[in-house]
N, C-alpha and C positions, 0 to 999 in steps of 0.2 A: 067513376071514382067518386065516392061521397066522403069528404073529409076535409081536413085543413091543410093549408100550404103556406109557405112564405113566398113572397114575390118581390122581385127587385128589377130595376132597369138593367139593361145589358147593351153591349155593342160599343163601338168607338164612334165612327162618324154617324152611324144610324141612330144613336141616341139623341142627336141634335135635330132629327126630323120631327115633323108634327105628330105623326103616328108612331108611337113608341114600341120598341121590342122589349120583351120581358123574359126573365128566367124564373122558373118555378122550382121549389124544393118541397116535395110532399112530405108529410110527417112519417109516412111509411111507404116502403116500396110497393108500387102498384102497377098492374097492367093497365095501359090506357089505349083505347080504341084498337085492341088487338095486338098492340106492340108489347114486347116483353117487359117484365116488372123492373122498375127503377124509381128512385126518388127524384132525379133531376131531369127536367124537361125545359125546352125553350119555346117561346112564342115569337116566331119571326113575323115582322110586320109587313115586309115586302112593299114598303111605301112607294119607292121609286119605280117599281115594276108594274107596268100597265097590265101585263098579262097575269100577274100574280104567280106565274108558273115556273119561273126560271130556276129557283132552288129545287122545286119538286121534280122537274124534268132532269136536271143535272144529277140529282141523287138516284133517279131511275136509271140513268145511263151508268153511273158508277156501280150500282147494284146489279147491273147486267154483265159486269166484268168479273175477273178473278180476284179483285181486291178483297181482303179479309172481311172488312166491315165498313159500311158507310151509313150515315143517318137515314132513318125511315121517319115518315111523318104523315099527318093527315090534315086537311083543311078543316078549320073550325070557325064558327062565329062566336066571338067572345063577349060575354056580359061581365063587366067589371064594376063593382059597387052599384049594381042595379042598372047600369047604362050599357047599351049595345055599342061596342067600339069597333066593330067591323070584322072583316075576314082576316084570320091569322093562319100561319102554318105551324101547327104544334108538332115539334119533332124532337128526336132523341139528342141528348147532349153528348159530346165527345168526352168519355170517361173510361178509365180502366175498370172493367166489370165483365163478368161472364156473359151478361146480356148486351154488352156494348163492345168496346175494344177488348177482346178476350185474350189478354196476355197475362203473364205472371205478375202478381202484385208485389212490388219491390218491398223487401223488408227494410224498414227505416234504419235498422242498426247494421245492415250489411256493409262490410268494408273491404272484402276481398273474395277471391275465388269465383265460382260460378254464380253465387248469389248476387254479386254486384253487377252482373251483365244485363239485367233486365228485371221487369219491364219498364220502359220509358215511353211517354208520348212527348215528342218535341214539336214545338211550334216555331216556324220561321216567320217573322213579321217585323217590318220596319218600325212599328210602334215601340218594340223593344222595351215592354213595360212590365215584364215579370221580374220577380226578385232574383231568381237564379238564371243567369244568362251568360252567353259568351259569343264572341265573333270567331268564326272559323278561320284557321290560319292562312289559307291561300285565297279563298273567295270572299272572306270577310262577311259571310252570311250570318244574319242575326238569329242564333239558336237560343230558344228559351225552354226551360223545363216546364211543361204544362201539367203533366200528371205522372208522378207526384210533383207538386210545385216546390216542395221542400225536400232537399237532398243534402246528405252530408258531404264533407270535403272529398272523401274517396270516390263517392258516386259521381260527383261533379267532375272530378279529374278523369274518371274512367270514360264518361261520355265525350268529354272534350278531346281526349286523346284518340278515341275511336273515330270521331268525325275528322280530326286532322289527319290521321293515318289514312283514312279513306280518300281524302282529298289528294294526298301525296300520290296514291296509287292511280288517281285519275289524271293528274297534271304532270306526271313523269311519263315521257313519251314511250319509253321501253315498257314500263309497267302497264300503261294503257294498251299498247299493242298486244301484250301478253294476257290481257283481261284480268289482271290482279284485283281490280276493283270489285269483281264479282265475289271475292272472298268477304267483302264487307256490305255489298248492296244486293238486295233481292231484285234482280233486273225485271222480272215479270211484273212486279208491283209498280216499278217506275214506268214501264211501258203502258200498262193499263191506266195508270193515273194520268199519263200524258194523253192517252186517247180521250179521256173524259174532258180534260181541259181544252184540247183542240176542238173537239166536237161542240162544246159549249162556248168556245171562243172566249175563255176566261183568262184575261191577262194578269190576274192578281199575282201569280208566281213570279212575274217579272220584277216586282218591287223588292222582295217578296212580301205578300200579305196572306193571311189565312191559309198558310201552307203547313201541313202536318206530316211528320214522319214518326214511325213507331219502331222500337227495338225491343224484342222479347228476350227473355232469359236464354242465353246461348244462341240467340238468333242473329240474323243479319238485319241491317237497317231496311225498312220497308217504307215506300211512299204511301200516303193516305193517313187517315180518311179524307175524303173530299169534303169541302166546306166553302160556303159563301159564293153564290153565283148570281146575285141579283143586280150587279153593277156591270154594265157594258158587255153583256153576254148575248149570245144568239143573235148577232147582228149580221146583216147582209154583207157579202164580200168574201173573197177567197184569200188564201195565204195562211202560212203558219202563224199561230198565236203565241205559243210558248216554247217553240223549238230552240229559242235562244236564251231561255231562262234557266236558272239554277245550274245543274250539272249537265244539262242536255247537249250543249255544244260539244263537250268532250265525249259524252256517251255515243253520239252519232258519228264520231270518228272511229269507233270500234266496229269492225265488220261483224263480229258475233252478235253484238247488240242490234245492229241494223237487220241482220237476218232474223233475229228473234222478233223484232217489231213486225216484220212481214208475216211471220208465222202466227203471231197473236192476232193480228188484224184479220187474217183469213178465218181464224177460229171465231172471232167475236162479231164480225160484221153482220151476220144474220140477226144477232140481237140488236145491234144498232139500227138495223133496217126497221125494227118495230117501233122505234121511238116517235116517228112522225105521226102514226096513228094514235099513240099515247097522248101527244100534245093536243090533238083534236078532241079526243074523248074527254080529257081532263078539263079542257076549256069549256066544253058543253056542260059538264057536270057541275062546275062551280059558277056558271054564268049568273044564276039568280042572286047568289051571295055577292058576287063581284059588283053587280049593279048597285046594291045598297052601299057597299064599301066605297065605291067611287064617288057616290054622293057625299059621303062623310069625309073622305080623304082625297080631294082632287090633287093631282101631282103638279107642283108649282116650279119644278126645275127640270131641265133636259139632261137625261143621263143615257137612256137607251134609244132615243129617237122615235119612240112610238107613243109618246105622251099625249099627243093631240089626236090620236086615232080613237075610234070607238073600239070596244072590246073585241068584237069579232075580227076587225081589221088587224088589231095588234096580234092576236093569236095566229091568224093566217100568215102574217109577216114572219112571226117566229118559226112557224112550221116550214115555210119556204126557205128561210135562212138556214135552218138545220139541214134540210134536204140538199141544198146546194153545197153546204160545207162537207156533208157526208160524201157526196159525189166527188168533190174536189180532193178531199183527203184520200179517198180510195185510189185516185190516179196518182197523187203525189207520193204515197207510200210505195206504190209499185215501181216508182222511178228512183227510190233512194239507193 
């Protein structure tokens, strides 16, 4: 792409780090490094990630599932104002668009009927910093309208009522046993999204932070896209990571949901088996860039436990942690 762009800082906690993440808005929609045309892109700094691979690998896992869309990206070396500022992950931004989250674009004037039913991207995050937001009635989860971020009174009320009705179906024992929640939730998406977070050992949904759900026109609520995997992920050790987060404690009390988890796992595990080799090959591919990046941006805080390792050791540790979690999860799911 040869042209102009606006650039701004982005992120919550990550903006406070020495190496800054950025958001880009191109003057015109463009294809970048083989990714479909769009104006909006993000440059993830991955400052606290010794491997630089955590987001990249997690998105690869997510895109190996049946989730409708997850970000794609490429590693780049960034020159800003004539200065080399290191290795970044240039990736797609979560937006409603035919080349991103491909759902109906909500008419801003819609107030009733089918037109008001979608599409919405909702973000669940304890920062709770969007203009239009509500806490769900039973779980008190922090729902925010992400795209569109501006909605009218009727659209706001529709989604709030939809979420609250869904929660009633989950937390009423009779309705849970009857599987009524499946009228409101696309369970395959919740299962696949759960796989991604368990395999990556991403505990963010437990807050929740960086958790997205999508509702298309006349559609059910779907989990995803996946986002934000650089903090406390791919760590050694067994055990469930997010089975107790969000709605999962109730979902796992439904026998139909559990049976479907086992079916989806059997279908997708061959794809998950390929991720270990992907970690190794990506680590080798970006190694020259990583060496320069690490000289520029030494990690000065402990987050993932690999900060004091050399690059090859950190990637090897990540790969081993993933393989062990995959094996453990395979056995755990069979016992559900």
